[in-house]
C-alpha positions as CSV (number, residue, x, y, z in Angstrom):
1,X,57.7,-35.8,30.8
2,X,55.4,-38.0,28.6
3,X,51.9,-38.1,29.7
4,X,51.9,-41.2,31.8
5,X,55.2,-42.7,33.4
6,X,56.7,-45.3,31.3
7,X,56.1,-49.3,31.5
8,X,58.6,-51.8,32.5
9,X,58.2,-52.8,28.5
10,X,59.0,-49.3,27.4
11,X,62.1,-48.6,29.4
12,X,63.5,-52.0,28.5
13,X,62.9,-51.3,24.8
14,X,64.5,-47.5,25.1
15,X,67.3,-49.2,27.1
16,X,67.9,-51.2,24.3
17,X,68.0,-48.7,21.7
18,X,69.9,-46.5,24.0
19,X,72.8,-49.1,24.1
20,X,73.6,-48.0,20.5
21,X,73.9,-44.4,21.4
22,X,77.0,-42.6,21.9
23,X,76.8,-39.9,25.0
24,X,75.6,-36.7,23.3
25,X,76.2,-34.8,26.7
26,X,78.7,-34.7,29.5
27,X,78.2,-33.8,33.3
28,X,81.2,-32.5,34.5
29,X,82.8,-30.3,36.9
30,X,80.7,-27.4,36.1
31,X,77.7,-29.6,37.1
32,X,73.6,-28.7,35.9
33,X,73.5,-25.2,34.6
34,X,71.2,-23.5,32.4
35,X,73.7,-24.3,29.3
36,X,73.0,-27.7,30.2
37,X,69.5,-27.9,30.3
38,X,69.2,-25.8,27.0
39,X,71.3,-28.6,25.3
40,X,69.1,-31.3,26.7
41,X,66.2,-29.5,25.9
42,X,67.4,-29.1,22.2
43,X,69.0,-32.8,22.2
44,X,65.5,-34.5,23.4
45,X,63.3,-32.3,20.3
46,X,65.8,-33.3,18.2
47,X,65.9,-37.3,19.2
48,X,63.8,-38.0,22.0
49,X,66.1,-40.3,23.4
50,X,69.6,-38.7,24.8
51,X,72.5,-40.5,26.3
52,X,74.6,-38.6,28.7
53,X,77.6,-39.1,30.5
54,X,78.7,-38.1,33.8
55,X,81.9,-37.4,34.5
56,X,83.8,-37.7,37.9
57,X,80.1,-38.1,40.1
58,X,80.1,-40.8,42.9
59,X,77.3,-43.1,42.6
60,X,74.7,-41.4,44.9
61,X,75.5,-38.4,43.8
62,X,74.4,-39.5,39.7
63,X,71.4,-41.1,41.5
64,X,70.1,-37.1,42.7
65,X,71.6,-35.6,39.3
66,X,69.3,-37.6,36.9
67,X,66.3,-37.3,39.6
68,X,66.9,-33.6,39.2
69,X,67.5,-34.0,35.7
70,X,64.1,-35.7,34.9
71,X,62.9,-32.9,36.9
72,X,63.6,-29.9,35.4
73,X,64.3,-31.2,32.0
74,X,60.7,-32.8,31.8
75,X,61.7,-35.9,30.9
76,X,61.8,-39.4,31.9
77,X,64.8,-41.2,33.5
78,X,64.9,-44.4,31.6
79,X,67.8,-46.2,33.5
80,X,71.6,-45.6,34.2
81,X,74.3,-48.1,34.3
82,X,77.8,-47.1,35.7
83,X,78.5,-43.2,33.8
84,X,75.8,-43.3,31.4
85,X,72.4,-42.5,32.2
86,X,69.1,-42.3,29.3
87,X,66.2,-39.9,29.4
88,X,63.4,-39.8,27.1
89,X,60.5,-37.0,26.1
90,X,58.1,-38.0,23.2
91,X,58.5,-35.4,20.5
92,X,54.8,-33.2,20.8
93,X,52.3,-34.7,17.8
94,X,52.0,-32.0,15.1
95,X,48.8,-30.3,14.8
C-alpha cells in the first residue's frame, strides 16, 4: 500500500491513465485464488497501475472483491466502473 492514502486528485489522475489500459487480469468463476494474487503482484511490480475485469459478478459482490483485493494485494483501489476496476501500488524506490 502506498505510504499515504491517495488524494482525490491522485485518484483522478490515475483513473485518466487507466482509461487507456486494457484489462490485464480477469476475475472469473475461480474467484480470488493464490494464483490470482501472484499474477496481481507481478503486474503491480511491473506497471504500478493495473486494470482488471470482473466476469459475472454482481455490483455488491464486485465492491467486496475490490476491498479484498486491495487489502490482500497491498495496493490502493483507485476506483471501479461497471465490470472493471483499477489498482495502484507505487514501485519501491531503489536504494
